[in-house]
C-alpha positions, 0 to 999 in steps of 0.5 A: 500500500504505497502512496509516495510516488503517486503523490510525486507524479500527481496521480494522487492528491493531498488534502489538508483538513483545517486551514488555520494557523497550522493547516494553511502554512502546511498546505501551501508548503506541500503545494509547492511539490504536490497537488493539494486540496485545502479543506475547511468548513468555514466558507468565509475563510475559504473565500479569503484564501481563494483571493490569496488572503490569510484570515490569520494574517500570518501568511503573506499574499505572495506565498499563495502564488504558483501553488498547486492548491484548491481551497474548498468546503466541498466534501465531493472534492475532498473525495479526490484526495488519497493522503489526508492531513488533519490540522484542526484545533484541539482546545479545552472546555471551561473546565479544562477538559480536552475538547475532542469535538473538532478532531472527532468531527474531522475523523467523521468527515474523512470516514465518509470519503475514505477509500482503500489505499488512503493514508490519514495523518493527524497533526492536531495535538492530542493525548497519547492514544487518542489517534488510535483509540478515539479517532481511528474507530470513527473512521473505521465505522463510517468507512467500513474499512480497516486500518492496516488492511485497507488504509494507513494512519499516522501521527506527525505533531505540528510545530508551527509557531505563529509569528516565528519566521525563523523556525518554520515547517522547513527548518524544524525537524518533523516527528513522524509515526505510522501504524506499521513500517510501511506507513512510517516509511511512506509518511516519512518520505512525504514529509521529507519532501517539504522539511529540509531539516529532516524527520525523526521516525518515532517508535509508535504513534503514541510516542509521537503524541506524547512527544508533542505534549512533553514539548509544551508541558516542559515549557509550562513547568519552567515558566511556572517556576519563574512565575512563582519566583516572581510572586515571591520576589515581589513580596521581597521588593526585588525585581525578578528580571534583575534576579534573572539577569544575574542568575543568567550569567551562569553557563547552564542557567535556563533562560525562562521568564515570568509571564501570562501563559495563553495561546493554543499550546502551552496553556492547553496541552498539559491538560491533555496529559493530566486528563489521560493520567487521571483516566489511568489512575494517576494524579500528575501533581507537578504538572497540575501545580504548574497549570494552577500557578500559570492560570492564576497569574492573570488574576495576580496581575489584576490584584496588583493593579486594583490595589494601586488604583484603589489606594492612589486614584483621586476618585476610584469610582472614576478610575481608568485602566489601559491594557496594551496588548490582547493577543496571546504573544507578540506581533501576531493576531492570534487571540486564542486563550489570551490570559490578559482577558482574565486580568481585564475581567477581574479589574472590571469586577471592581467597577473600574473602567478598562480599555484595551488596544492592540495593533495586531488583533482583529477588532471583530474577533476580539468582540466576538470572542471576548465581548470587548471593544478595542480602542484606537492605538493613538489614544491620548487619555491619561490612565490610573494604570497602564498594563503593557501585557504583550511586547509588540514591536510598536510598544518596544519603540515607545520612548519613556516620555510617551509611556509616562504620558499615558500614566497619571503621576500617581498611577501605575505602570505595569510592565509585565515583560520588563520592556521599560525596566530602568527607563521609566523613572517618573511613575510607579513601576512594577513588572512580574 
């Protein structure tokens, strides 16, 4: 059951299911060599991509040109593919329980079009075992086909980093796995075509799934340590970034920093691992503790701001706070699981007016997702507290005078990432 040569000869097509931050860059990269079908259920997004526009504002228009790709939401066209790649979101619900609805829906979609000799590779982040124990049965039931005998499956965790132009699909080693040796070799050859850094053949699908979870869980634990240190050092009256700068002079010191942990990876993936561990009767105490620390940092920031405003504002009932940055990381438009929203809502609960601005976020998306109206970036008001939440490039270029002009003389500059440490002297300054 070989597929690679047919793909190279364009006798078979690759279909990417889900064209978001992960799926679209993958689809366009494959479309340089193979014939690709880009499938998404969101017709508005499909219409934009047909015009060479990335709804996520990550991929430039030039990258759409001269690619063998057809964007569609038509299941009929999807049937023409023989190699399927699933790149749909895998979020958690409000109780931090893995939400498998998107990946199971994609499995159902593929199950309805699956044919003998087809390949299905999942890139969506899941807990170890999910591909074979949850997704595969859906495809087998709907297609009437059997894995290994009639079709092959694999798992290759995505490593797309929004906003990162250096570590791209081509330049980062790709983990691949398959249900047997044949599928592993064929899947590896397909990915080797578009990944210059090469591939790593994982021992099994479960190993590949676990590797992805570990990558982000490790970062979550390290950031949680920095955040807890920040809470301790704040009580001591010393600046965490001063401490890290000093400690960083040792050759083997790991350079992590405190901050709000949001987005679709670090703030989500560890919950998939703790969920699976719990199902197996094990309580992942260290991972859970890290999640607790990081999830509560947004509220800790809010409390610091609230305390200052209530103590120093001329009229706390008329106090105003400005939050600069609502995306989950710098210089991207991605607002998924943005933790600064928790800060905003906590401050609003004390009947303090909060304005939010961001030069990269889409105002419509922010309103639809969080019910907030973005303010213009050229706002000239003076605030009782200003929170620099995300180190966007436009913020980095602001002068100390420009920053001070936004803050009332008795107000607070909450500089979460230490952008203006040592530079703003005429306002009360605080950072994590």
